[in-house]
C-alpha positions in Angstrom: -96.3 -115.3 85.0 -95.1 -118.8 85.9 -91.7 -120.4 86.0 -90.7 -123.8 87.3 -94.3 -124.7 87.9 -95.2 -121.8 90.1 -97.5 -118.9 89.5 -97.0 -116.2 88.8 -73.4 -101.4 111.2 -70.2 -102.5 111.5 -68.0 -101.4 108.7 -64.2 -100.7 108.8 -63.1 -97.7 106.8 -60.1 -95.5 106.8 -60.8 -92.3 108.8 -61.3 -88.9 107.0 -60.2 -90.1 103.6 -60.8 -86.7 101.8 -60.2 -87.8 98.3 -62.2 -88.5 95.1 -63.7 -85.0 95.4 -65.4 -85.5 91.9 -67.7 -88.3 93.0 -71.3 -87.1 92.7 -74.3 -88.6 94.5 -76.8 -88.8 91.7 -79.8 -90.7 90.5 -78.3 -92.8 87.8 -74.8 -93.6 89.1 -74.6 -94.6 92.1 -67.3 -101.8 101.7 -65.1 -104.4 102.1 -66.8 -110.7 102.3 -68.3 -110.8 105.7 -68.4 -107.1 106.6 -71.3 -104.8 107.2 -73.1 -102.4 104.9 -74.9 -99.3 105.8 -78.4 -98.6 104.8 -79.2 -98.8 101.1 -82.7 -97.7 101.1 -82.1 -94.6 98.9 -81.3 -93.6 95.4 -83.0 -93.8 92.1 -86.8 -93.4 91.9 -87.5 -92.7 95.5 -91.3 -92.5 96.0 -91.7 -88.8 96.6 -89.7 -88.7 99.8 -92.3 -90.6 101.8 -89.9 -91.7 104.5 -87.4 -89.7 106.6 -84.6 -91.6 104.8 -86.0 -90.6 101.4 -86.2 -87.0 102.4 -82.6 -87.1 103.6 -81.5 -88.7 100.4 -83.1 -85.9 98.3 -80.9 -83.4 100.2 -77.7 -85.2 99.2 -78.4 -85.9 95.5 -76.5 -83.8 93.0 -73.8 -82.8 95.5 -70.2 -83.8 94.9 -69.2 -85.6 98.1 -65.8 -87.0 99.2 -65.7 -90.6 100.5 -65.8 -89.2 104.1 -68.8 -87.1 103.3 -70.5 -90.0 101.6 -69.9 -92.0 104.8 -71.6 -89.3 106.8 -74.5 -89.1 104.5 -74.8 -92.9 104.5 -74.9 -92.9 108.3 -77.5 -90.2 108.4 -79.8 -92.1 106.1 -79.4 -95.3 108.2 -80.4 -93.4 111.3 -82.8 -90.9 109.7 -85.1 -90.7 112.7 -82.4 -89.8 115.1 -80.1 -87.6 113.1 -82.1 -84.3 113.5 -81.4 -84.5 117.2 -77.7 -85.4 117.1 -74.9 -83.0 117.8 -72.0 -82.7 115.4 -69.9 -84.7 117.8 -72.5 -87.5 118.0 -72.9 -87.6 114.3 -69.1 -87.7 113.9 -69.0 -90.7 116.2 -71.9 -92.4 114.4 -70.1 -92.1 111.1 -66.6 -92.8 112.4 -65.2 -89.4 111.2 -63.9 -86.3 112.9 -66.1 -83.4 114.1 -64.6 -81.0 111.6 -65.5 -83.4 108.8 -69.2 -83.0 109.8 -68.8 -79.3 109.6 -67.2 -79.5 106.2 -70.0 -81.8 105.1 -72.7 -79.3 106.2 -70.9 -76.5 104.2 -70.6 -78.8 101.2 -74.4 -79.1 101.2 -74.8 -75.3 101.2 -75.3 -74.6 104.9 -73.4 -72.1 107.0 -72.5 -74.9 109.4 -73.9 -78.0 111.2 -76.4 -76.1 113.3 -78.1 -74.8 110.2 -78.1 -78.2 108.7 -79.6 -79.7 111.8 -82.3 -77.0 111.9 -83.1 -77.9 108.3 -83.3 -81.6 109.1 -85.7 -81.0 111.9 -88.0 -79.4 109.4 -87.7 -81.8 106.4 -87.1 -85.1 108.2 -89.1 -85.1 111.5 -88.8 -88.1 113.7 -91.0 -91.0 112.8 -92.6 -93.4 115.3 -90.3 -96.3 115.8 -91.5 -99.9 116.4 -91.3 -101.1 120.0 -88.6 -103.7 119.6 -87.2 -103.6 123.1 -88.6 -107.0 124.0 -87.4 -108.7 120.8 -84.4 -111.0 120.8 -81.6 -110.6 118.4 -83.1 -112.9 115.8 -86.4 -111.1 115.9 -84.6 -107.7 115.6 -82.9 -109.0 112.5 -86.2 -109.9 110.9 -87.7 -106.5 111.9 -84.7 -104.8 110.3 -85.3 -106.7 107.1 -89.0 -105.7 107.1 -87.9 -102.1 107.4 -85.6 -102.6 104.4 -88.5 -103.9 102.4 -90.6 -100.9 103.4 -87.8 -98.6 102.1 -87.7 -100.6 98.9 -91.4 -100.2 98.5 -91.0 -96.4 98.9 -88.3 -96.4 96.2 -90.5 -98.4 93.8 -93.3 -95.8 94.2 -91.6 -94.2 91.2 -91.3 -97.2 88.8 -89.5 -95.4 86.0 -85.9 -96.5 86.9 -86.9 -100.2 87.1 -89.0 -99.9 84.0 -86.0 -98.4 82.2 -83.7 -101.1 83.5 -86.2 -103.8 82.3 -86.2 -102.4 78.8 -82.4 -102.3 78.8 -82.1 -105.9 79.9 -84.8 -107.1 77.5 -83.0 -105.5 74.6 -79.6 -106.9 75.3 -78.9 -110.1 73.3 -77.0 -111.7 75.0 -77.5 -110.5 78.5 -74.5 -110.9 80.8 -75.3 -111.0 84.6 -72.4 -110.4 87.0 -72.3 -111.4 90.7 -69.1 -112.2 92.7 -68.6 -113.5 96.2 -71.5 -112.4 98.4 -73.6 -111.4 95.4 -73.0 -114.6 93.5 -76.3 -116.2 94.7 -78.3 -113.1 93.7 -76.9 -113.2 90.2 -77.4 -116.9 89.9 -81.0 -116.6 91.0 -81.7 -113.9 88.5 -80.0 -115.7 85.6 -81.8 -118.9 86.4 -85.2 -117.4 86.0 -84.3 -114.9 83.3 -83.1 -117.8 81.1 -86.7 -119.0 81.0 -87.9 -115.9 79.1 -84.7 -114.3 77.7 -83.1 -116.1 74.7 -79.5 -115.7 75.8 -78.5 -115.1 79.5 -74.8 -115.4 80.4 -73.9 -115.7 84.1 -70.5 -114.2 85.1 -69.4 -115.6 88.4 -65.6 -115.3 88.0 -63.7 -112.0 88.2 -60.4 -110.9 86.7 -59.4 -111.6 83.2 -61.9 -114.5 82.9 -64.7 -112.0 83.3 -63.1 -109.6 80.8 -62.9 -112.5 78.3 -66.6 -113.2 78.7 -67.5 -109.6 78.5 -65.6 -109.3 75.2 -67.4 -112.4 73.9 -70.8 -111.0 74.9 -70.1 -107.7 73.2 -69.0 -109.5 70.0 -72.3 -111.4 70.1 -74.3 -108.2 70.4 -74.7 -107.5 74.1 -75.7 -103.9 74.9 -76.3 -104.1 78.7 -74.7 -105.8 81.7 -76.6 -106.4 84.9 -74.6 -106.5 88.1 -75.5 -107.5 91.7 -73.1 -105.9 94.1 -73.3 -106.5 97.8 -70.9 -105.8 100.7 -68.1 -106.3 101.2 -67.6 -104.9 97.7 -64.7 -106.8 95.9 -62.3 -104.6 94.1 -62.6 -106.9 91.1 -66.3 -106.0 90.7 -65.5 -102.3 90.3 -62.7 -103.2 87.9 -65.0 -105.5 85.9 -67.7 -102.9 85.6 -65.2 -100.3 84.5 -64.0 -102.8 81.8 -67.6 -103.4 80.8 -68.3 -99.7 80.3 -65.1 -99.3 78.3 -66.3 -102.1 76.1 -69.4 -100.1 75.4 -71.9 -101.9 77.7 -74.6 -100.0 79.7 -74.2 -101.1 83.3 -77.3 -101.6 85.4 -76.4 -102.4 89.1 -78.4 -103.6 92.0 -76.4 -102.5 95.1 -76.9 -102.1 98.8 -76.7 -98.3 98.6 -76.6 -95.4 96.3 -73.3 -94.6 98.0 -71.8 -98.0 97.2 -68.3 -98.1 95.5 -69.9 -99.4 92.3 -72.0 -96.3 91.8 -69.3 -94.5 89.9 -69.0 -97.3 87.3 -72.8 -97.8 86.9 -75.1 -96.1 84.4 -78.2 -97.0 86.4 -78.0 -98.0 90.1 -81.0 -99.5 91.9 -80.5 -99.6 95.6 -81.8 -102.1 98.1 -80.6 -102.3 101.6 -79.0 -105.3 103.3 -79.6 -106.3 106.9 -76.6 -106.1 109.2 -78.0 -107.4 112.5 -76.6 -110.9 112.2 -73.0 -112.2 111.8 -73.5 -112.3 108.0 -75.5 -109.7 106.1 -79.0 -110.6 104.9 -80.2 -109.6 101.5 -84.0 -110.0 101.3 -84.5 -106.6 99.6 -81.8 -107.1 96.9 -83.3 -110.5 96.1 -86.8 -109.0 95.9 -85.5 -106.1 93.7 -84.0 -108.8 91.4 -87.5 -110.4 91.0 -89.0 -107.0 90.3 -86.4 -106.5 87.6 -87.4 -109.9 86.1 -91.0 -108.7 86.0 -89.9 -105.4 84.3 -87.8 -107.4 81.8 -90.7 -109.7 81.0 -92.7 -106.7 80.1 -90.1 -105.8 77.5 -90.1 -109.3 76.0 -93.2 -109.9 73.8 -92.8 -113.7 73.8 -92.0 -114.0 77.6 -95.4 -115.6 78.4 -95.2 -118.0 75.5 -91.8 -119.1 76.6 -93.0 -119.7 80.1 -96.0 -121.7 78.9 -93.7 -123.7 76.7 -91.4 -124.4 79.6 -94.4 -125.5 81.8 -95.6 -127.9 79.1 -92.2 -129.5 78.7 -91.7 -129.6 82.5 -95.0 -131.5 82.9 -94.2 -133.9 80.1 -90.8 -134.7 81.8 -92.3 -135.0 85.2 -89.8 -132.4 86.3 -91.6 -131.3 89.5 -93.3 -133.2 92.3 -96.8 -131.9 92.4 
């Protein structure tokens, strides 16, 4: 497939917010501009629990967790290799919650208490050998963290069915609205730029509020069936509101987010997670970008004339001298 001539943890949260008890951590649904996200290497289509993070995620799926409990689960996935050896107090400090919250979390998962949960974790999520990064400087550590995020994404993609389903949904939507606000705007723009070369009608939504609502209404009137959203931390409230509006308008919402625990999970029909890096002042999003390209590939598979459109573009680009060879 060719296009354009080519072939081809530092997050502030309110403590112990024991609300939203009906939120469920599940496969097809599932935080604040410069803040930090936790690990997003979990969620739909995990490749058979190949990593410690994946095995942990399988423990949480299907349980109704409060925001505080989701925060604990999120922290555990992020530190999957260490968690089986942490006390309840240490885990509470890691997640920024109280020790009783950790106990309630263990009970919510069906264990008698945290000791039973930790015993289980030592059996299902043994420590994995960690890379020796002691001699790395902070820039190298950031790169190593991104490499690990990509490894997690590869494990998720071992089961291609969620991405394949998303690709079919995107290919079938005419037009296809693509939403990305604030930190996620560049991800949405990149996807829309390439998607427009193979999809007959791609509409980039980069404004929130009532403007986004107007454009969603116009897309629905034109026949849209699916909306693709890129959602990265810090998660703007207007993204959640816009996705809720899109669902009310009858659109199927496919979301690429930093985590299966992201706030957009509850307003997404299919959530595909890809972790962001948090080692630098501003988050890095190599894995979400790559997942966007994977979605493009899956969408092309659902568009019978995708190759012909790309070849037509390449021919026209050559005639116009569009690119410097």
